[in-house]
N, C-alpha and C positions, 0 to 999 in steps of 0.2 A: 586621780580617779580615785574616790571613797571606796574603803571595803568592809565588806561585812563577813565576819567569818563564823560559822555555827557548826553545832556539832546536834544530830535528832538521835543519840544515846546507842548503848552496848560497846562502850569504848572499854569497862571495865573485865575485870580477869574473874571467870565465875570461880566462886569459893569451893573447888574440889580438890579431894587431897593429892592428885597426881599435881598440884600446882604450887611450888614453892613461894610461899608468903606471899599470895596474892595480894591481898591489903597493901602492901609494901609498894608494890607494882602500880596499883591503883593512886594513890599519892602519887607517887613521880610523875605518871602519865597526865594527871589534872595539874600538875605545877609544871608541868612542860607545856600545859596547854594556854596556862595563865601566861606563860612565858613569851609563848608565840601569838599573845593577845587577842584568843577567841574572845569573841562579844556573847553569844548565847547558848544555850545548851537545853535539852530538855533530857529527860532520864527516863532511859531503857529498863527491861526488865532486868539486866545483868546490872544495874546501878542500885535498883530495888531490892538484889537477894539480901543486902547488907543489913536492912532495915531502917527506919525513921532516923534515929540518932547517928548511926554512922555514917550514912549518906549525906544529911544535915551537916556534920561537922566537916566531913568534907569539902564538900562545896563552899564552906567558910572560910577555906584556905586558900581561895583566889574570888577575892570580893569583886573583882575587874569582871568577872564572867558572871553574867545574869540566868538563872536560874527559873524557867517557865514551863508551868503545866496547868492545862486549863481543865482536866480531868482524873488527875492524881489527889486521891483524897486520904484522908485518916480514918479511923473507926466510927467517926462522929458524923461524917460527911462533910468535913472540910478542908478545903485546897489547903494543900502542904507548902505549895510553893506561888508566888503570884502569876495568874492566867495569862499574862501578858506585859510586853514590856516595850518601849518605844524608844529607839537608837537615832540618836541623828549625827550626822556624818557629813560636813561641808553642806550645810542645808538641806539636804535630802534624811526625811523622816523614816526609819526602817521599823513597821510594827510587827514585832516577832511573838508568836502563841507557840504550844507545842502540846500534843497529846501522845498518850502510851494507849496501846491496846490492851486489854485487859486480858488475853486467851494466853499470852505468854506468861504472865505472873501468873496464874491458876495452872497451866501445866508444871511451872517451877514448883508451887506447894504440892503438886501431886508428886513429882519427884522425889520430893524431901528438900530440896537447894535451897530453897528459900527458909531464910535464917528465923526471922520472924513475920508470921502471917499479920501483919499489920496494917493494908493498903486496902483501899476500894477505890472504883474507878467510876465516873459518870463516862456516859456513851459519848465516844470521841465524836462523833458526826453532830449531836446534840449540842456537846460542849463547844465546838467550833462555830456552828449556827448561832451562837449565843453570843461569843468573842468577837468572831471576826467584823459585824458588820461596828462594833464599838471600835475595834481597834481601824477600820476603815476610816472611820471618821476623822482621826486625828494620826493618819499615818500619810505617806506618800506610795508606799509599798510594803505590800501584806505579808510576811513568809509565814509560812506554819513548819514546824519542825513533828514530823510525823512519824512515832515510833510504832507503824505497823507495815505490811507489804506492800508491793507495786499494786496489787487489786485494789486494795482498801484507796491508795492515793487517788487509784482514778475515778474509784465510787464518790469520794469526798469531793474532788473538783468537780466532779458532774451535778453532785447536790449541793454545795455551799459556796455561794457565790461569794465575791470579793477578794478570795486569794489571789495573788499574783505568785507563787514560788511554793512548793512543796518539796521537803527533803524528806526522802524516804528512809527512815533509820533501820527497819529490822528485816533482815536479808533483802535487802533492795537490788540484790542484780546489778547488772554492768550494764548501760546504755551510754555511748561513747557521748551522745547528742540529748540533748533535752528532750522529754516526751512534752508533749503538748497537747488537753484537755480542753476547749474553750479557749479563753483567757488565763488559763492555768497555763503556769511551765513546771513539770515534776522533775525534780533531778536525782537520777538512782548511782549513787559512786560505786558500786563494787562492795564488798565483803573484806574481813579484816584489814582496813586501812590499807588496801592497794592502790587505791586509785583516790584526786582531790577533784572533786566537780569544782566545776568554776563557771560561772554563769557573769555574763555582760549583762545589763539592761541598757537601753537609751529609752530618756523620759521624754516627754514632751516640752513647750517651753513652759509650760504652769507644772511642771513635775508632778501631773494628776494622772499621766495614761503612759504604758509602756507601748513604745512605737516600735521598737526593735529589741532584738537580743540576739546573743552568740553564745554558746556553751559549747564545755566538753570534758568527757571525764579523763583526767591525765595522769599516767601510770605514774607512779612513784617509784622509778626505778633508777639506774645508774644514769640516765641522759637528764636529772634533775640534780644540780649542784646542790654539796652540801651546805649548812650554814655553819660559817666557819667559828662563830659564837655557841652554838647550839649542839654541834657533832660532838665536840669534845667531852661535854657535859654530858651528852648521852652516850658515850662508848665506855667511858669510865664507869658511868652506873653499870650498864650493863655486862660489863668485866665481873666487876664486884660482884654481881647478882649474882653471875652465874658459877664463879668461884664457889662462893656461899651454897649455892646451891648443888654444885656436884658433890662438894663436901658432905652437906647432909642424907645425899642418896646414896655415898660411899660408906656412910653409917648406918643408915638403914637395911643396905644390903649387906653387912660383915652380922648385924643381928640374925636376919632374916637366913644368912647361910648356915648359921649355928642351928636353929631351929629346924632348916630344912635337910640336912645331913646329904645323903647322896643323889636326892631327887633332882634332876634337871633336864633342860631343854635338849633335844637332841637335833631338830630340823626336817626337813621333809625327805631331803636325801637317805637319810637312815630310814626312815617309814617306808622307801619306795624299796629298798631291798626284798622286802617280802610283799607289800601291798602295791604292785606293779601296775594294776589295772586302774586302781583309783587315782594313782598318782598321775596317770597319764590323762586323764579326764579332769581333773584337777588341775593341770597344768595349761589346758585350754578356758580356764574360765579366768573373771576378771580378777577372781582373789590371789592368782598367781602374776597379777600384775599389778597388786595394789601399791608397791613401793615406786613404782615408774610415774602414776600418776603424784606423785610429791614432787619427784623430781621434775614432770615435765612444769609444776605449778612453783618450784623452789620453795619447797616445803620439807625438804628431804632433813631439814635440821629442829625442826619446829615440833617440841614435845606434845603438843596437843594435839597435832596431826600422827606421829609416831605410833601414839598408842593403840589404833587401830589399822596401823598397816604394816606390823612388824610382827615378831614370838615376843611375847613376853618382855614387851617392853617394862624398862624400871623395875624388873623383878631380879634376884639371884639367878646367874646362866644364862638369862635372858637377852632379848637383844640391848647391846649398849654403844652409846654415842659418845664419843671421845675427842678430844681436840689436841691437835698436836701444836705446839706453841714455838712463835720465833725467839731469836736472842735475847728478846727485852721481855718473854714472859707473856705475850699476847697470842690469845687462842687464832689458829691463822687457817687451820686445814681440818675438815673434820672427819673420823675414821670409825670403822664400825666393825661388827661380826657380821659379813654380809649373808652369809648362810642361814640368817635367820630373818632376812629380808622378806616380804610380803605376806599374805596372812594364808598361814601353814596349817597342817593338819592340828598341831597342839593349840593353836588358839579355838579349836573347838572342843577334842577330846581329850585337851589335858597334858601336861608333862609324858614326854616320850618314855620315861621310865615308869611311869604306871601303867605301862603296859600288861595287861594282864591279871591287873590287881582290880580291887573295885575302887578304886579312885579315879581308873579311866571312865570317861563321859564314852558311852558305844554309839547313842544316839542322841546328837546336842537336841535340848527342846530350844522352842521361840526365845525363852529367856536369855540363853547361850547367845542368839543373834541379837538380842537388843543390846546385849552389852554395846555395840558400835552401830547397830541400824535402829536408833533414835533419832529426837530431835531433828536439827535441820537434816540428818542423812537418812532418815526414815522412809525420804520420795521413793515414790515404787516400789518400796520393799513389801512384799508377802510372802510371809514363813510358808506356809503350806505348799505356794506356786514354786517358791524355790527348791523346796524340799522332793514334789512331785518332778520338776522338770530335770532334776539332775543338775541343777546350776552350780551344786556345791564340789560335787563329785562322783 
């Protein structure tokens, strides 16, 4: 049975200060995608963060992976990558194209994350309306790698004829089975690489029409056997990366400690000695259970998540995660300072030792909340309502 392996974008690491050597991780992940024999990808907004030359250089590392985009353009309005490609496997012609929503790129520009503002975008639906008929004429199955949301996927499936499969790439959410709009199947494989969307198609004798399908979003958990060739490569790289990352963190922490002097984080239990009522109200809010949500999602050792679920992450005297090692020096068991778990007083008001000084934030403003309540985590958050309802404490 022929297998087509594709990605609809956003496998890159954001270029934020808290990420140790993000470009190095991007290179490794793309090299692994090549080793896993990915067939085609379309860029997401995270890939575009690094600029035209950087991303084209990285894509060139794996020439067997086809990069397609029918709407990502340079400043002169020229497509940067081919609009589509046809991949033939066991006599079946897969026509693959992709588009990326401009709104996500614009949001990154406004946040100051985009290194170079050098991309422009044609309208996704208009681009697909042009390329899909051309692709349909020379393919048996048309696949669209759509770096937009699930709602956009349904709209495009309704308005652009000829698409057999849409793979949703931007915060797709998880659906166990494919969604279906008319004759178009929509795959939503969850976020953060936690699932693998598998879709099996049965064609008629002429290979021109899908007559049956079966699909699932398979969790990539302990039930999936590790590849005996790939797993040692990944483990060795990750151990080395984490070791160098921790070394850099220790060095930065030492530098900050010298400048910081005696200022430090204390934890909510110390605040509660005087602010009993506020502590009691806080303990009933979701902030007091923020760390538990990571445990339930098995993300309690993920730096990208910890930043907004603990006190003073990656800061001197703040929350620190370290690993106990086995006899061979391999990290096996995480350990932390549990008193600084959850979103506590000091996340919003500043270090406990600021108390009584002009450095203490008496009433946090909306900008303080937006440190975490932004982007993908902005949903249903309203600062005025939160403050008025006592949702904080």
